[in-house]
C-alpha positions as CSV (number, residue, x, y, z in Angstrom):
1,X,5.7,225.2,10.7
2,X,2.0,226.0,10.0
3,X,-0.3,228.4,8.8
4,X,-0.7,230.6,11.4
5,X,-2.3,234.5,12.1
6,X,-2.2,236.4,15.1
7,X,-5.8,238.1,14.5
8,X,-9.1,236.8,13.7
9,X,-11.2,237.4,10.4
10,X,-14.6,237.3,9.5
11,X,-16.4,235.5,6.5
12,X,-19.5,234.8,4.7
13,X,-19.7,231.3,4.8
14,X,-22.5,229.8,2.3
15,X,-21.2,227.3,-0.3
16,X,-21.9,224.1,-1.8
17,X,-19.4,220.9,-2.7
18,X,-19.5,219.5,-6.0
19,X,-16.7,216.5,-6.0
20,X,-16.4,214.5,-9.0
21,X,-15.8,210.8,-9.5
22,X,-13.0,209.5,-11.7
23,X,-13.0,206.0,-13.2
24,X,-10.8,203.8,-11.4
25,X,-7.9,201.9,-13.2
26,X,-7.2,198.6,-13.2
27,X,-4.5,197.1,-10.5
28,X,-2.3,195.4,-13.3
29,X,-1.5,198.8,-15.0
30,X,1.4,200.5,-14.4
31,X,2.0,203.8,-12.8
32,X,2.9,205.4,-16.1
33,X,-0.6,203.8,-17.6
34,X,-2.3,204.8,-14.8
35,X,-1.3,208.7,-14.9
36,X,-1.7,208.4,-18.7
37,X,-5.3,207.3,-17.9
38,X,-6.3,210.0,-16.0
39,X,-4.6,212.4,-18.5
40,X,-6.7,210.9,-21.3
41,X,-9.8,211.2,-19.0
42,X,-9.4,214.4,-17.8
43,X,-8.7,215.9,-21.8
44,X,-11.8,213.5,-22.9
45,X,-14.3,215.4,-20.3
46,X,-12.6,218.8,-21.9
47,X,-14.0,218.1,-25.3
48,X,-10.8,216.3,-26.6
49,X,-12.1,214.1,-29.4
50,X,-8.6,212.2,-29.7
51,X,-8.4,211.7,-26.2
52,X,-11.8,210.3,-26.3
53,X,-10.9,207.7,-29.2
54,X,-8.0,206.3,-27.2
55,X,-10.3,206.5,-24.4
56,X,-12.7,203.9,-26.3
57,X,-9.7,201.5,-27.0
58,X,-8.8,201.0,-23.4
59,X,-12.8,200.3,-22.5
60,X,-13.8,203.9,-21.1
61,X,-15.8,205.9,-22.8
62,X,-16.8,209.2,-21.3
63,X,-18.6,211.4,-23.3
64,X,-16.7,214.9,-24.4
65,X,-17.6,217.9,-21.9
66,X,-19.1,215.6,-19.7
67,X,-19.8,216.5,-15.9
68,X,-18.4,214.2,-13.4
69,X,-21.0,212.2,-10.9
70,X,-21.2,214.1,-7.3
71,X,-19.8,212.5,-4.9
72,X,-22.5,212.7,-2.1
73,X,-24.0,215.5,-0.5
74,X,-22.0,218.7,0.6
75,X,-23.3,217.8,4.1
76,X,-22.1,214.1,3.8
77,X,-20.2,213.0,7.0
78,X,-15.9,213.0,6.1
79,X,-16.0,210.4,8.1
80,X,-18.2,207.9,5.9
81,X,-16.1,205.8,3.2
82,X,-16.5,206.6,-0.1
83,X,-16.3,203.5,-2.6
84,X,-13.1,202.5,-3.0
85,X,-10.5,202.8,-6.1
86,X,-7.5,200.3,-6.7
87,X,-4.7,201.7,-5.2
88,X,-3.2,203.8,-7.4
89,X,-0.6,206.4,-7.8
90,X,-2.6,208.0,-10.9
91,X,-3.6,211.8,-10.6
92,X,-7.0,211.3,-8.7
93,X,-7.9,214.7,-8.0
94,X,-11.8,214.3,-7.8
95,X,-12.4,210.6,-7.8
96,X,-13.3,208.4,-4.9
97,X,-10.7,207.3,-2.8
98,X,-10.3,205.9,0.9
99,X,-7.8,207.1,3.8
100,X,-5.1,205.1,5.3
101,X,-6.2,202.3,7.4
102,X,-6.6,203.1,11.1
103,X,-7.6,206.9,10.1
104,X,-10.0,208.1,12.4
105,X,-11.9,211.4,11.0
106,X,-14.5,213.3,14.0
107,X,-16.9,216.3,13.2
108,X,-17.9,218.7,16.0
109,X,-20.8,221.2,15.1
110,X,-19.9,224.7,16.1
111,X,-22.7,226.3,14.7
112,X,-25.7,226.7,12.5
113,X,-24.7,228.2,9.0
114,X,-26.4,231.4,8.4
115,X,-26.6,234.0,5.4
116,X,-24.2,236.7,5.7
117,X,-23.3,235.0,9.3
118,X,-19.3,236.1,10.6
119,X,-17.2,233.9,12.6
120,X,-13.9,234.4,14.4
121,X,-11.1,232.1,14.4
122,X,-8.9,231.5,18.0
123,X,-5.4,231.9,17.4
124,X,-4.7,228.6,18.3
125,X,-6.8,225.6,18.9
126,X,-9.3,225.9,16.4
127,X,-12.0,227.7,18.3
128,X,-14.7,229.6,16.7
129,X,-17.2,232.3,17.5
130,X,-19.9,232.9,15.1
131,X,-22.2,235.9,15.5
132,X,-25.2,234.9,13.7
133,X,-29.4,235.8,14.4
134,X,-31.9,233.7,16.5
135,X,-35.5,235.1,14.8
136,X,-34.7,239.0,15.2
137,X,-32.3,238.7,17.9
138,X,-28.1,238.7,17.5
139,X,-26.6,235.3,19.0
140,X,-23.2,234.2,19.6
141,X,-22.6,230.5,19.1
142,X,-19.1,229.4,20.4
143,X,-17.8,225.8,19.9
144,X,-21.5,224.7,19.4
145,X,-23.0,226.3,22.6
146,X,-25.5,229.2,21.6
147,X,-25.0,232.0,23.7
148,X,-27.7,234.9,25.6
149,X,-29.9,236.5,22.7
150,X,-29.0,240.5,22.7
151,X,-30.4,243.3,20.3
152,X,-26.9,243.4,18.6
153,X,-23.4,242.3,18.8
154,X,-21.4,245.7,18.8
155,X,-18.2,245.7,16.5
156,X,-14.8,246.3,17.8
157,X,-14.1,249.4,15.7
158,X,-16.1,252.1,13.8
159,X,-15.1,250.1,10.3
160,X,-17.5,247.4,11.6
161,X,-14.6,244.9,12.0
162,X,-14.5,241.7,14.4
163,X,-17.0,241.4,17.2
164,X,-15.7,239.1,19.0
165,X,-12.0,239.1,20.9
166,X,-9.7,236.1,21.9
167,X,-7.2,235.9,24.5
168,X,-3.3,235.6,23.0
169,X,-3.7,231.7,23.8
170,X,-6.7,231.1,22.2
171,X,-8.4,229.7,25.2
172,X,-10.9,232.7,26.1
173,X,-13.2,235.0,24.2
174,X,-15.3,238.2,25.0
175,X,-17.6,240.4,23.4
176,X,-19.8,243.2,23.8
177,X,-23.7,243.4,23.2
178,X,-26.8,245.6,23.5
179,X,-29.8,245.0,25.0
180,X,-31.9,247.8,25.1
181,X,-30.0,251.2,26.2
182,X,-27.7,248.7,27.9
183,X,-24.3,247.6,26.8
184,X,-23.2,244.1,28.0
185,X,-20.0,242.6,28.5
186,X,-19.7,238.5,27.8
187,X,-16.3,236.8,28.8
188,X,-16.0,232.9,28.3
189,X,-20.0,232.7,28.3
190,X,-20.8,234.6,31.1
191,X,-22.4,238.1,31.5
192,X,-19.7,240.3,33.6
193,X,-20.6,243.9,33.3
194,X,-24.1,245.7,32.4
195,X,-24.1,249.5,32.2
196,X,-26.2,251.8,30.7
197,X,-23.7,254.2,31.3
198,X,-21.3,254.0,28.0
199,X,-23.7,256.1,25.1
200,X,-21.7,258.6,23.1
201,X,-24.0,260.7,21.6
202,X,-27.3,258.9,22.8
203,X,-26.6,255.7,21.1
204,X,-24.2,252.6,21.4
205,X,-21.7,252.4,18.9
206,X,-18.1,251.1,18.2
207,X,-16.7,253.4,20.4
208,X,-18.9,252.1,23.1
209,X,-17.0,249.0,24.3
210,X,-13.8,248.4,23.2
211,X,-12.3,244.8,24.6
212,X,-9.0,243.6,25.1
213,X,-6.6,240.6,27.0
214,X,-3.5,240.9,28.8
215,X,-0.6,239.2,27.5
216,X,-0.8,236.3,29.5
217,X,-4.6,235.7,28.6
218,X,-5.7,236.1,32.6
219,X,-7.2,239.3,32.6
220,X,-9.7,240.8,30.1
221,X,-10.5,244.8,30.3
222,X,-12.2,247.3,28.3
223,X,-12.7,251.1,27.5
224,X,-16.4,252.3,27.6
225,X,-17.4,255.6,26.0
226,X,-20.1,258.0,27.6
227,X,-21.3,261.2,27.9
228,X,-21.2,264.0,30.9
229,X,-23.1,266.7,31.4
230,X,-21.9,270.0,33.2
231,X,-20.1,270.5,31.2
232,X,-21.2,268.7,28.4
233,X,-18.4,266.2,27.2
234,X,-17.3,263.0,26.7
235,X,-15.5,260.6,28.5
236,X,-13.9,257.2,29.1
237,X,-14.0,254.6,31.7
238,X,-11.4,252.1,32.1
239,X,-12.6,248.7,33.1
240,X,-10.2,246.0,34.5
241,X,-11.3,242.3,35.3
242,X,-14.8,244.0,35.7
243,X,-13.6,246.7,38.0
244,X,-14.9,250.3,36.8
245,X,-12.5,252.9,37.3
246,X,-13.2,257.0,37.5
247,X,-14.3,258.5,34.4
248,X,-11.2,259.7,32.6
249,X,-11.1,262.6,30.0
250,X,-7.8,261.4,28.5
251,X,-7.4,257.7,27.0
252,X,-8.1,257.1,23.7
253,X,-9.9,254.5,22.2
254,X,-6.7,252.0,21.0
255,X,-5.6,251.1,24.6
256,X,-1.9,253.4,23.5
257,X,-1.9,255.3,26.7
258,X,-2.2,252.5,29.3
259,X,1.1,250.9,29.4
260,X,0.5,247.2,30.5
261,X,3.6,245.3,32.1
262,X,5.3,242.5,30.4
263,X,3.7,239.8,32.3
264,X,0.4,241.2,31.7
265,X,-0.5,241.5,35.4
266,X,0.0,245.5,36.2
267,X,-1.0,248.2,34.4
268,X,-0.8,252.2,34.5
269,X,-2.2,255.3,32.9
270,X,-2.6,259.1,33.4
271,X,-6.1,260.0,34.7
272,X,-7.7,263.5,33.7
273,X,-10.8,264.8,35.5
274,X,-13.4,265.2,32.5
275,X,-14.9,267.8,34.7
276,X,-11.2,269.9,35.0
277,X,-11.8,270.7,38.6
278,X,-8.8,268.3,39.9
279,X,-5.3,267.8,39.0
280,X,-4.3,264.7,36.6
281,X,-3.2,261.5,38.6
282,X,-1.1,258.7,37.8
283,X,-3.0,255.4,38.1
284,X,-1.2,252.0,39.0
285,X,-3.4,249.2,39.1
286,X,-6.2,251.0,39.6
287,X,-5.2,253.2,42.4
288,X,-3.8,256.6,42.3
289,X,-0.2,257.1,43.6
290,X,1.3,259.5,45.7
291,X,3.0,261.5,43.2
292,X,2.8,263.1,39.9
293,X,4.5,261.7,36.5
294,X,3.6,260.5,32.8
295,X,5.1,258.2,30.7
296,X,4.7,255.3,32.1
297,X,7.2,252.3,31.4
298,X,7.5,249.3,33.3
299,X,10.9,247.4,33.7
300,X,11.0,243.8,32.1
301,X,10.4,242.0,35.5
302,X,7.5,244.0,35.4
303,X,8.3,244.5,39.3
304,X,9.4,248.5,38.6
305,X,7.9,251.4,37.0
306,X,9.7,254.5,35.1
307,X,8.0,258.0,34.9
308,X,9.0,261.3,34.1
309,X,7.4,264.5,34.9
310,X,8.4,268.2,34.2
311,X,10.9,269.7,36.0
312,X,13.2,273.3,36.4
313,X,15.5,273.1,33.4
314,X,13.9,270.2,31.7
315,X,12.4,266.7,32.3
316,X,13.0,264.5,35.9
317,X,13.3,261.0,35.5
318,X,11.5,258.9,37.9
319,X,11.9,255.2,39.4
320,X,9.1,254.0,41.5
321,X,8.5,257.2,42.2
322,X,12.0,258.6,43.1
323,X,13.9,261.0,41.0
324,X,17.1,259.4,39.4
325,X,17.8,261.9,36.7
326,X,17.2,265.3,35.0
327,X,17.8,266.4,31.5
328,X,15.7,267.8,28.8
329,X,14.4,264.4,28.1
330,X,14.5,260.9,28.2
331,X,14.0,257.8,26.0
332,X,14.0,254.7,27.7
333,X,14.5,250.7,26.3
334,X,14.4,248.3,28.8
335,X,15.8,244.5,27.4
336,X,13.4,241.8,27.7
337,X,15.8,239.3,28.7
338,X,18.1,240.9,31.3
339,X,17.7,244.2,33.3
340,X,20.0,246.2,31.2
341,X,18.3,249.8,31.1
342,X,19.5,252.1,28.2
343,X,18.6,255.6,28.0
344,X,18.7,258.0,25.1
345,X,19.4,261.3,27.3
346,X,18.8,264.7,25.4
347,X,20.9,267.5,27.1
348,X,21.1,271.2,26.7
349,X,18.3,273.5,25.7
350,X,16.7,274.3,22.5
351,X,17.3,275.4,20.4
352,X,20.4,273.3,20.3
353,X,20.2,269.9,22.3
354,X,22.6,267.1,22.1
355,X,22.4,263.6,22.7
356,X,24.2,260.5,24.7
357,X,23.6,257.0,25.7
358,X,23.4,256.2,29.5
359,X,23.5,252.3,30.0
360,X,22.3,251.1,33.8
361,X,22.9,254.2,35.3
362,X,26.1,255.3,33.9
363,X,27.2,257.3,30.8
364,X,28.7,255.8,27.8
365,X,31.9,257.4,26.9
366,X,31.9,258.8,23.4
367,X,28.4,258.6,22.7
368,X,27.7,262.2,22.8
369,X,26.1,263.8,19.3
370,X,26.6,267.0,17.6
371,X,24.0,269.5,18.3
372,X,20.8,268.6,17.3
373,X,22.1,264.9,16.8
374,X,19.5,262.2,18.3
375,X,19.4,258.6,18.8
376,X,16.7,257.0,16.6
377,X,16.9,253.2,17.8
378,X,18.1,251.1,20.4
379,X,18.0,247.4,19.9
380,X,19.4,244.4,22.8
381,X,20.9,241.1,21.5
382,X,19.3,238.0,22.3
383,X,20.7,237.1,25.9
384,X,20.1,240.8,26.7
385,X,24.0,241.3,27.6
386,X,24.6,243.5,24.6
387,X,23.1,246.5,22.7
388,X,23.4,248.6,19.8
389,X,22.1,252.2,19.2
390,X,21.2,254.0,16.0
391,X,22.1,257.3,15.8
392,X,22.2,260.2,13.4
393,X,23.4,264.0,13.0
394,X,22.3,266.9,11.4
395,X,24.2,266.3,7.8
396,X,22.1,263.0,8.1
397,X,24.8,260.9,8.5
398,X,23.9,257.6,10.3
399,X,26.1,255.2,12.7
400,X,25.7,252.3,15.2
401,X,27.3,252.8,18.6
402,X,27.5,248.7,19.8
403,X,28.3,248.3,23.4
404,X,30.0,252.1,23.6
405,X,32.0,251.3,20.2
406,X,31.0,253.8,17.4
407,X,31.1,252.5,14.0
408,X,31.0,254.3,10.5
409,X,29.2,256.8,9.1
410,X,26.6,256.1,6.7
411,X,23.8,258.0,4.6
412,X,21.4,255.2,5.8
413,X,21.1,252.2,8.0
414,X,18.7,249.4,8.0
415,X,17.5,246.2,10.0
416,X,19.9,246.6,12.9
417,X,20.0,243.3,14.8
418,X,22.0,240.8,16.5
419,X,23.1,237.4,15.5
420,X,21.0,234.8,17.2
421,X,24.0,233.8,19.7
422,X,24.4,237.8,20.4
423,X,28.1,237.7,19.4
424,X,27.5,240.2,16.4
425,X,25.5,243.0,15.4
426,X,24.2,243.1,11.7
427,X,22.8,246.0,9.8
428,X,22.3,246.9,6.3
429,X,23.9,250.3,4.9
430,X,23.7,252.4,1.7
431,X,26.6,255.2,1.0
432,X,28.4,257.0,-1.9
433,X,25.8,255.4,-4.2
434,X,26.4,251.5,-3.2
435,X,25.2,249.4,-0.7
436,X,26.7,247.5,1.9
437,X,26.0,244.5,4.4
438,X,27.8,245.0,7.7
439,X,28.3,242.1,10.0
440,X,30.6,242.8,13.1
441,X,33.3,245.1,11.9
442,X,33.5,243.6,8.2
443,X,31.5,245.1,5.1
444,X,30.3,243.2,2.1
445,X,29.4,245.3,-0.8
446,X,26.8,245.1,-3.2
447,X,25.4,247.5,-5.9
448,X,22.4,250.5,-5.2
449,X,19.7,249.3,-3.1
450,X,19.1,247.9,0.5
451,X,20.3,244.8,1.7
452,X,18.5,243.0,3.8
453,X,20.4,240.3,6.4
454,X,18.8,236.8,7.2
455,X,19.7,235.5,10.3
456,X,20.0,231.7,11.1
457,X,17.4,231.0,14.3
458,X,20.6,229.7,15.9
459,X,24.3,230.4,15.9
460,X,26.0,233.5,14.0
461,X,25.1,232.4,10.3
462,X,24.2,235.3,8.4
463,X,22.9,235.3,4.9
464,X,21.9,237.9,2.2
465,X,21.4,238.5,-1.2
466,X,23.9,241.5,-2.9
467,X,22.7,243.4,-5.5
468,X,24.5,244.0,-8.9
469,X,23.9,246.2,-11.5
470,X,21.7,243.9,-13.1
471,X,19.8,240.2,-12.5
472,X,22.6,238.6,-13.8
473,X,25.0,240.1,-11.1
474,X,23.3,238.8,-8.0
475,X,25.2,237.3,-5.2
476,X,24.6,235.3,-2.7
477,X,26.5,236.0,0.8
478,X,26.7,233.1,3.2
479,X,29.1,232.9,6.3
480,X,31.0,235.7,4.7
481,X,31.4,233.7,1.2
482,X,29.9,235.0,-2.0
483,X,28.6,233.2,-4.6
484,X,27.0,234.5,-8.0
485,X,23.5,233.5,-8.3
486,X,23.0,234.2,-12.2
487,X,20.0,235.2,-14.1
488,X,16.9,235.4,-11.9
489,X,18.6,233.6,-8.8
490,X,18.2,234.4,-5.0
491,X,14.4,234.7,-4.6
492,X,14.4,234.0,-1.0
493,X,16.6,232.6,1.6
494,X,16.6,231.1,4.6
495,X,18.2,229.0,7.2
496,X,17.0,225.8,9.1
497,X,15.7,226.1,12.6
498,X,18.6,224.7,14.2
499,X,20.8,226.8,11.6
500,X,23.1,223.7,10.1
501,X,21.3,224.0,6.6
502,X,20.0,227.1,4.4
503,X,18.4,227.0,1.1
504,X,17.1,229.6,-1.4
505,X,15.5,229.9,-4.9
506,X,17.4,230.3,-8.2
507,X,16.1,230.1,-11.8
508,X,17.5,229.9,-15.2
509,X,14.6,232.7,-16.9
510,X,12.3,229.9,-17.4
511,X,11.7,227.6,-14.1
512,X,13.1,228.6,-10.3
513,X,14.5,225.6,-8.3
514,X,15.6,224.8,-4.7
515,X,19.4,225.2,-3.9
516,X,20.1,223.4,-0.3
517,X,23.4,224.0,1.1
518,X,24.6,225.1,-2.4
519,X,23.7,222.0,-4.1
520,X,21.1,222.3,-6.8
521,X,18.4,220.3,-6.0
522,X,17.1,218.8,-9.9
523,X,13.5,217.2,-8.8
524,X,12.5,220.8,-7.7
525,X,10.5,222.7,-10.2
526,X,9.1,225.8,-8.1
527,X,5.4,225.6,-9.2
528,X,4.4,229.7,-8.0
529,X,2.2,228.1,-5.2
530,X,3.3,229.9,-1.9
531,X,3.1,228.2,1.6
532,X,0.5,230.5,2.8
533,X,-1.9,231.6,0.6
534,X,-3.5,234.1,2.6
535,X,0.0,236.3,3.2
536,X,0.4,237.3,-0.8
537,X,3.8,237.8,-1.5
538,X,5.5,237.9,1.8
539,X,4.5,234.1,2.0
540,X,7.4,232.0,2.0
541,X,7.9,229.7,-1.0
542,X,9.8,226.6,0.8
543,X,10.2,225.7,4.6
544,X,12.4,223.6,6.8
545,X,10.9,220.9,9.2
546,X,11.3,222.0,13.2
547,X,13.8,219.4,13.6
548,X,16.0,220.6,10.5
549,X,15.9,217.3,8.8
550,X,13.2,218.2,6.2
551,X,12.8,220.4,3.4
552,X,9.9,221.1,1.4
553,X,8.1,223.5,-1.0
554,X,4.9,223.2,-3.6
555,X,6.4,222.0,-6.8
556,X,5.5,221.0,-10.3
557,X,6.5,217.6,-11.8
558,X,10.4,217.6,-12.8
559,X,11.0,216.9,-16.5
560,X,11.5,213.0,-16.1
561,X,8.5,213.0,-14.5
562,X,4.7,212.5,-15.8
563,X,2.8,215.9,-15.8
564,X,1.3,217.5,-12.5
565,X,1.6,219.2,-9.0
566,X,2.6,218.1,-5.6
567,X,5.3,218.6,-3.3
568,X,8.7,218.8,-3.3
569,X,10.2,216.4,-0.2
570,X,14.1,216.0,0.3
571,X,15.5,215.6,-3.0
572,X,11.9,213.7,-4.5
573,X,8.9,214.9,-6.0
574,X,5.6,213.7,-4.6
575,X,2.6,213.9,-7.2
576,X,-0.2,215.3,-5.7
577,X,-2.8,216.9,-8.4
578,X,-3.6,217.6,-12.1
579,X,-4.3,221.1,-11.8
580,X,-1.9,222.4,-8.8
581,X,-4.4,224.1,-6.5
582,X,-2.1,223.3,-3.6
583,X,-1.8,225.8,-0.6
584,X,-0.9,225.5,3.2
585,X,1.9,223.5,3.5
586,X,2.7,222.6,7.1
587,X,5.1,220.3,8.8
588,X,3.7,218.9,11.9
589,X,5.4,220.3,15.4
590,X,7.1,217.2,15.8
591,X,8.5,216.8,12.2
592,X,6.5,213.4,11.4
593,X,3.9,214.8,9.3
594,X,3.7,217.0,6.2
595,X,0.3,218.3,5.7
596,X,-1.3,220.6,3.0
597,X,-4.5,220.8,0.6
598,X,-5.5,221.7,-2.7
599,X,-8.6,222.6,-4.4
600,X,-10.8,220.0,-5.9
601,X,-11.2,221.0,-9.9
602,X,-14.9,222.0,-10.3
603,X,-16.3,221.7,-6.7
604,X,-16.7,225.3,-5.4
605,X,-15.4,225.8,-2.2
606,X,-14.2,222.4,-2.1
607,X,-10.8,221.1,-1.0
608,X,-8.6,217.6,-0.1
609,X,-6.5,217.3,2.8
610,X,-3.6,215.5,2.2
611,X,-1.2,214.4,5.2
612,X,2.4,212.4,4.1
613,X,1.2,212.3,0.7
614,X,-2.1,210.5,1.2
615,X,-5.5,211.6,0.8
616,X,-7.5,212.0,3.8
617,X,-11.0,214.0,3.6
618,X,-12.5,216.2,1.4
619,X,-14.3,219.3,2.8
620,X,-16.1,222.5,1.9
621,X,-14.0,225.6,3.2
622,X,-15.7,228.2,5.5
623,X,-15.6,231.4,3.1
624,X,-13.0,230.6,1.4
625,X,-10.7,230.7,4.5
626,X,-7.6,229.5,2.6
627,X,-7.8,232.8,1.0
628,X,-8.2,235.1,4.1
629,X,-6.4,233.4,6.9
630,X,-3.4,231.2,7.8
631,X,-4.7,229.7,11.2
632,X,-6.8,227.1,9.5
633,X,-5.2,224.2,10.9
634,X,-3.9,223.0,14.0
635,X,-1.9,220.6,15.5
636,X,-3.2,219.4,19.1
637,X,-0.9,218.2,22.0
638,X,-2.4,214.7,21.2
639,X,-0.9,214.2,17.9
640,X,-4.6,214.8,16.1
641,X,-4.9,217.3,13.3
642,X,-8.2,219.9,13.6
643,X,-9.3,222.4,10.9
644,X,-12.8,224.1,9.7
645,X,-14.9,223.0,7.7
646,X,-18.6,223.5,7.0
647,X,-21.7,221.7,5.0
648,X,-25.1,223.1,4.1
649,X,-26.5,223.5,7.5
650,X,-23.4,223.8,9.9
651,X,-19.8,225.3,10.6
652,X,-18.1,222.2,11.8
653,X,-14.6,221.6,13.2
654,X,-12.9,218.4,11.6
655,X,-10.7,216.3,13.9
656,X,-8.6,213.8,12.3
657,X,-6.6,210.7,14.2
658,X,-3.9,209.5,12.0
659,X,-2.6,205.7,12.1
660,X,0.7,205.4,13.7
661,X,2.2,203.8,10.8
662,X,1.6,206.9,8.5
663,X,4.7,209.5,8.7
664,X,6.1,211.3,5.9
665,X,8.9,208.5,6.3
666,X,6.8,206.5,4.3
667,X,7.0,208.9,1.2
668,X,10.0,207.8,-1.1
669,X,13.1,208.9,0.3
670,X,11.9,210.8,3.0
671,X,13.5,208.8,5.6
672,X,17.0,210.0,4.4
673,X,16.0,213.7,4.6
674,X,18.5,216.3,3.9
675,X,21.0,213.1,3.4
676,X,18.9,212.8,0.0
677,X,18.5,215.8,-1.2
678,X,20.9,215.6,-4.1
């Protein structure tokens, strides 16, 4: 797992780095003496006279309130090694250090840093596109390469948001620019379209060029808005891979009316003549088809297209243009994992319609709703072989039909889903002032309030926190068995990727600690720092490694350890910093490394990267990236780590190659993984 985000954000990038030097302690000191020495130094600098007096006895005499000396200039190359202190387990938040022998640190300049510059980060690979100026002209830098100059780079929405659009896989980018009275579309650094047509109300604005990539990242498309005379009306034009289609009077600027196939290679939408002189047409892959219909929906294999059209007595459903059914209305659901198609069909006529289910062309017996009843949702099992439909009647009675079998009535139903092995339907419910978790045909009771099921990524395991009449009455449900959580218990529950382990946070009213597979972790003291600070309260507090052998979270020191902050890992506390500004904890995809960073005290924008408990490099965060984006760091296929940084003059990508002998197994007790969690 790592800090990751699907969309790109922007930052103003002007920061300076001040990193302090702390005095190194003698190698002969014990770990406790070193920690005590560092704590005294910090207290003395903060003005504690008693601490200064104690330091004087040891030959150390920093003055009260004295500021640490800077560790080089902000633009100093991170690979340049600072003076080395003696190896120490003392807290060393801002002092000099040397990364493990064999560590290689490389920088790639991505763009100059300018006041008010904006940059966009790719979803993967830490590619960066920066919007800056060259004299009076606007320019886009991509991974250190300067693009052509334009009068303006056009924002992609009216709120002045992102100018750069990345493909889903992060390997491609596109943007729209203005040159005089023309708009220009640039894809992967090359101009693909230039036109003066796209002007709304005589100007180029955010509605002039809306860009996007298909799901497979192979195709780029955009919508342009323009003005037409005789009659005087606005229209939009859809352009796919640089090929412009007919002016359209009906496509909205958010792409919702366009149906893209799941594989990303096909599209369909309704064309309307903006001059209102010709009837509407269904466009499929740029060409009108020989039949009229709407509501296009592709099948899961991207080979066929469902559409609907008005007919005598209601609506006609078509598949590839051929009528297959007629009713009052249809809602079509296609399984992403199979060829199963479920239809919520509304029959009869207003004002008393009723609904029923049709699966792969066959009506489901007993699925008829009462008059004005409805079918609100259909979900599929992961293997695509089962379905569950959420239904309701006019009395607000809700129930679920699973593979044709109707469940009990409830006043509300939430989080309808299947277990990972597709064997069991799961959902939360409320009725008669109580809440329930339904797992298959079994009910588990809680007090009032909703219950959210937690599903293991593998197998049929389900967990949930069952509400009580007070916080002391909370219960944890795992595998059909309940356990009292006690005061302030059950803040979060999660399963390991292979489903074999589960963990949750429990507390005694003062602190919270981790419980793994029902066993409290005595060295775990939740520090309050969440894994991804950019995601606020929804960010997880702990995480399992991808191979399910390790569990970690940010922690304060346990009672039997010297004060400080760091990481709890597999039953052990790993000291990291004094002040605890830890953020963005990540396991590498191969589970060999544990990476995090923390803010260096007193250094504006200054952070330290830590890998497997070892400090690697200090850097300046561009625009305080930790607080705004999750995808600040990427693990590359070759085993290197890349992340963004800046100095006084440039935005850069730092790539770290780790020595082969550095792994999280080098941390005390980590080699035994979850076996050492007690």
